Legacy VTK file of the C-alpha trace (Angstrom):
# vtk DataFile Version 3.0
C-alpha trace
ASCII
DATASET POLYDATA
POINTS 326 float
158.018 348.498 94.284
159.325 345.045 94.484
156.705 342.011 95.390
159.047 341.569 98.796
158.930 345.592 99.437
155.061 345.545 98.926
154.444 342.369 101.147
157.008 343.929 103.775
154.713 346.878 103.954
151.368 345.230 103.692
152.255 343.379 106.954
153.645 346.577 108.624
150.349 347.633 108.054
148.492 344.864 109.473
151.052 344.668 112.358
150.266 348.774 113.128
146.496 348.065 112.797
146.171 345.082 115.322
148.746 346.547 117.810
147.109 350.061 117.566
143.791 348.533 117.720
144.788 346.379 120.893
146.289 349.535 122.635
143.362 351.569 122.380
140.842 348.794 123.383
142.858 348.330 126.614
143.139 352.071 127.205
139.447 352.678 126.204
138.445 349.820 128.547
140.224 351.595 131.527
138.522 355.050 130.785
134.995 353.325 130.522
134.796 350.820 132.553
137.251 351.774 135.640
136.944 355.798 135.193
133.179 355.696 134.388
133.386 357.996 131.240
130.862 356.032 128.787
130.455 358.841 126.041
132.024 356.473 123.041
130.856 358.788 120.345
131.626 361.963 121.870
135.165 360.499 122.345
135.438 359.180 118.704
134.638 362.390 117.323
137.458 363.685 119.340
139.675 361.240 118.238
138.684 361.795 114.598
139.448 365.773 115.533
142.715 365.026 117.226
143.832 363.189 113.806
142.973 366.025 111.909
145.063 368.428 113.846
147.931 365.839 114.098
147.771 365.585 110.132
147.775 369.359 109.302
150.677 369.850 111.671
152.660 366.953 109.639
151.681 368.778 106.432
152.986 372.124 107.789
156.253 370.351 108.711
156.551 368.945 105.075
155.962 365.160 106.309
152.653 364.956 104.306
151.768 366.491 100.983
148.278 366.882 100.779
146.060 366.283 97.914
142.915 367.885 96.410
139.639 365.669 96.287
136.518 366.674 94.577
134.510 368.346 97.246
131.182 366.595 96.614
132.702 362.747 96.666
134.602 363.593 99.940
131.667 365.049 101.847
129.596 362.051 100.769
132.499 359.846 102.084
133.005 361.588 105.004
129.043 362.027 106.077
128.993 357.861 105.379
131.889 356.923 107.629
130.823 359.447 110.705
127.278 357.849 110.198
128.226 354.090 110.204
130.020 354.809 113.666
126.931 356.025 115.020
124.829 353.114 113.708
127.207 350.602 115.230
127.101 352.233 118.652
123.442 352.353 118.326
123.271 348.915 117.171
125.110 348.011 120.453
123.101 349.931 122.773
119.536 348.452 121.449
120.691 344.868 120.714
121.740 342.143 122.948
125.804 341.692 122.625
125.113 338.562 120.769
122.949 340.199 118.198
125.381 342.555 118.025
128.063 340.195 117.143
125.852 338.920 114.476
125.734 342.333 112.912
129.515 342.392 112.689
129.621 339.135 111.151
127.091 340.231 108.475
129.473 343.053 107.382
131.752 340.723 105.433
128.844 338.782 103.135
127.250 342.432 102.717
130.578 343.849 101.432
131.321 340.955 99.206
127.852 341.239 97.841
128.100 344.972 97.139
131.597 344.449 95.591
130.130 341.959 93.077
126.926 343.694 92.342
128.446 347.431 92.045
131.978 347.105 91.473
132.244 343.967 89.272
134.768 342.495 91.630
134.728 338.873 91.637
135.546 336.404 94.620
136.574 332.926 93.831
134.670 329.785 95.750
137.930 329.167 97.628
137.703 332.887 98.847
134.298 332.325 99.923
134.806 329.420 101.704
137.439 330.318 103.807
135.102 333.228 104.762
132.333 331.072 105.610
134.655 328.700 107.696
135.997 331.968 109.419
132.796 333.590 110.104
131.529 330.152 111.551
134.158 330.059 114.034
133.763 333.661 115.324
130.100 333.291 115.614
130.771 329.970 117.480
133.254 331.838 119.751
131.352 335.235 120.237
127.682 334.824 119.497
125.877 333.879 122.772
122.144 335.697 123.084
120.267 336.540 119.921
117.698 338.784 121.314
115.651 340.499 118.966
113.818 343.650 118.777
112.553 345.989 115.662
114.071 348.997 116.460
117.536 347.086 117.137
117.370 345.283 113.793
116.309 348.273 111.815
119.824 349.987 113.408
121.748 346.974 112.856
121.086 346.977 109.144
121.742 350.613 108.614
124.945 349.898 110.688
125.853 346.823 108.383
125.213 348.833 105.016
126.989 351.997 106.082
129.813 350.314 107.326
130.217 348.158 103.807
130.122 351.032 101.889
132.351 353.347 103.893
135.070 350.915 103.953
134.630 350.177 100.353
134.529 353.860 99.272
138.000 354.124 101.412
139.669 351.816 98.870
137.891 353.201 95.728
138.789 356.929 96.789
142.381 356.316 96.599
142.416 354.646 93.607
139.847 357.248 91.908
141.684 360.238 93.109
145.391 358.823 93.341
145.807 359.918 96.824
147.351 357.787 99.627
145.737 356.361 102.797
147.188 359.305 104.455
146.352 361.900 102.051
142.493 360.688 101.956
142.594 360.621 105.754
144.065 364.161 105.916
140.961 365.534 103.546
138.472 363.499 105.220
138.991 363.607 108.855
137.649 367.213 109.654
134.171 366.308 107.685
134.139 363.073 109.937
134.658 364.478 113.106
132.214 367.152 112.441
129.386 364.447 111.029
130.030 362.656 114.366
130.341 365.465 116.693
127.071 366.854 115.492
125.311 363.423 116.585
127.596 362.460 119.361
125.628 364.307 122.294
122.162 362.927 121.441
123.411 359.849 120.691
125.324 359.328 123.835
122.803 360.691 125.820
120.192 357.997 124.591
122.725 355.223 125.266
124.048 356.769 128.680
121.138 358.748 130.134
123.508 361.844 130.445
126.028 363.819 128.193
129.769 364.420 128.252
129.263 368.171 129.234
127.647 367.086 132.425
130.546 364.759 133.397
133.175 365.579 136.240
136.486 365.348 134.321
139.229 364.195 137.026
143.093 364.588 135.708
142.869 360.549 135.589
140.013 360.810 133.109
141.726 363.774 130.872
144.786 362.015 130.839
143.493 358.390 129.690
141.416 360.345 127.477
144.561 362.285 126.053
146.274 359.130 125.727
143.472 357.575 123.797
143.776 360.250 121.374
147.310 359.796 120.802
146.559 356.083 120.065
143.602 357.056 117.648
146.114 358.668 115.243
147.744 355.333 114.737
144.277 353.315 114.628
143.004 355.703 112.046
145.985 355.913 109.794
146.253 352.141 109.887
142.576 351.475 108.892
142.832 353.869 105.744
146.496 352.190 105.006
145.258 348.570 105.551
141.844 348.893 103.297
144.210 350.995 100.628
146.607 348.427 100.298
144.268 345.234 100.581
140.532 345.561 100.399
137.632 346.112 103.000
137.116 342.333 102.873
140.475 341.640 104.070
140.111 344.426 106.546
137.279 342.975 108.169
138.771 339.731 108.351
141.729 341.392 110.278
139.055 342.963 112.468
137.629 339.578 113.495
141.266 338.418 114.484
141.133 341.464 116.787
137.891 340.447 118.543
137.288 336.547 118.284
138.771 336.251 121.824
136.992 339.165 123.176
134.597 338.723 125.758
131.999 341.743 126.231
131.481 342.573 130.043
129.261 345.459 129.156
125.998 345.754 126.867
126.431 349.086 126.144
130.231 349.902 125.662
131.851 348.868 122.123
135.191 349.038 123.872
134.796 346.147 126.525
136.139 343.685 124.269
139.662 343.186 125.001
141.770 341.448 121.858
143.697 338.429 123.132
143.293 339.460 126.949
139.683 338.140 127.433
141.207 335.027 128.711
144.461 336.030 130.039
144.921 339.690 131.787
141.007 339.393 132.852
141.175 335.948 133.504
137.813 335.086 131.773
136.900 331.421 131.628
137.577 329.717 128.356
134.891 327.158 127.397
135.378 324.352 125.082
133.112 326.510 122.713
135.242 329.460 122.834
138.431 327.234 122.164
136.779 325.451 119.141
135.233 328.864 117.809
138.656 330.086 117.927
140.357 327.110 116.416
137.838 327.147 113.508
137.992 330.961 112.922
141.758 330.684 112.407
141.829 327.853 110.370
139.449 329.816 108.111
141.546 332.789 108.486
144.780 330.904 107.340
143.156 329.482 104.835
141.718 333.059 103.490
145.447 334.632 103.933
147.313 331.489 101.951
144.343 331.601 98.947
144.476 335.308 98.744
148.282 335.345 98.243
148.067 332.629 95.827
145.439 334.642 93.754
147.328 337.590 93.846
150.340 336.240 92.754
148.785 334.105 89.943
147.056 337.466 88.758
150.448 339.392 88.775
152.070 336.463 86.799
149.087 336.720 84.174
149.239 340.330 84.105
152.350 340.720 81.814
151.429 337.843 79.619
148.105 339.924 79.093
149.811 342.833 77.911
152.103 341.088 75.634
149.065 339.106 74.031
147.978 343.002 73.362
LINES 1 327
326 0 1 2 3 4 5 6 7 8 9 10 11 12 13 14 15 16 17 18 19 20 21 22 23 24 25 26 27 28 29 30 31 32 33 34 35 36 37 38 39 40 41 42 43 44 45 46 47 48 49 50 51 52 53 54 55 56 57 58 59 60 61 62 63 64 65 66 67 68 69 70 71 72 73 74 75 76 77 78 79 80 81 82 83 84 85 86 87 88 89 90 91 92 93 94 95 96 97 98 99 100 101 102 103 104 105 106 107 108 109 110 111 112 113 114 115 116 117 118 119 120 121 122 123 124 125 126 127 128 129 130 131 132 133 134 135 136 137 138 139 140 141 142 143 144 145 146 147 148 149 150 151 152 153 154 155 156 157 158 159 160 161 162 163 164 165 166 167 168 169 170 171 172 173 174 175 176 177 178 179 180 181 182 183 184 185 186 187 188 189 190 191 192 193 194 195 196 197 198 199 200 201 202 203 204 205 206 207 208 209 210 211 212 213 214 215 216 217 218 219 220 221 222 223 224 225 226 227 228 229 230 231 232 233 234 235 236 237 238 239 240 241 242 243 244 245 246 247 248 249 250 251 252 253 254 255 256 257 258 259 260 261 262 263 264 265 266 267 268 269 270 271 272 273 274 275 276 277 278 279 280 281 282 283 284 285 286 287 288 289 290 291 292 293 294 295 296 297 298 299 300 301 302 303 304 305 306 307 308 309 310 311 312 313 314 315 316 317 318 319 320 321 322 323 324 325
């Protein structure tokens, strides 16, 4: 594949990730805030189940060729992915929004540390500086209160570690087993749905005081939930695709692009963060601090993208020379 084609496919994956995430956040916000359906973990497990069913229909239609993956590694990967989602929801439920945002900020440095320590991946000083600027900007724009409690901090630590590991493994699994992002998602989605489904009811009950089985499902709720499931297929697909084409750190950088303009309006709903619409559609006030933080974050993000591209091109140019030298 040519460099131009590779760049185009990578940009397409990034665009799909952003657009699908924007769409699902908007629809989920309506479902949760307007229709009162607050069972986020249960809904996410349904999203994964629908994704698994869709991919199996795609395989039957010949659009996808499944590939076997070693069962033990697949189960470990799927369980960690499912558990990480649960811990993120618990972290938001038992912490202030500000501390939850700090938890998300901690994912990038933790990912870098894990990759350097256990996977011998090196990050240049320029990359680290760009990431530091990005995180500073996101922190200025989004972090407000920092209420701390023991249980919440433990849940946040677990959320950070499991999220880092799950996203790193998403990339390494694709490389180690020579599978595409779609093939990995095909294999893992049922186990991820099962893992999350097993903890969804008690977890949502702890966060909301009720269960999804006690909720009155009106036609509007059913239709909106169905719409989120359709969009979730694109979200799940693009997540695996972006990490496979780039890496876990780049995916987290992209994630901050999605959320740095968000204005949380609910302490318990991780979907009450509307990318790009917090200061427009919802008419949320933008303070100087918000705008300054966004500017700093964008500077860090653009710098990261430029440096990452330069280093990849340099590595590609050096690779043939190294082969000839051997």
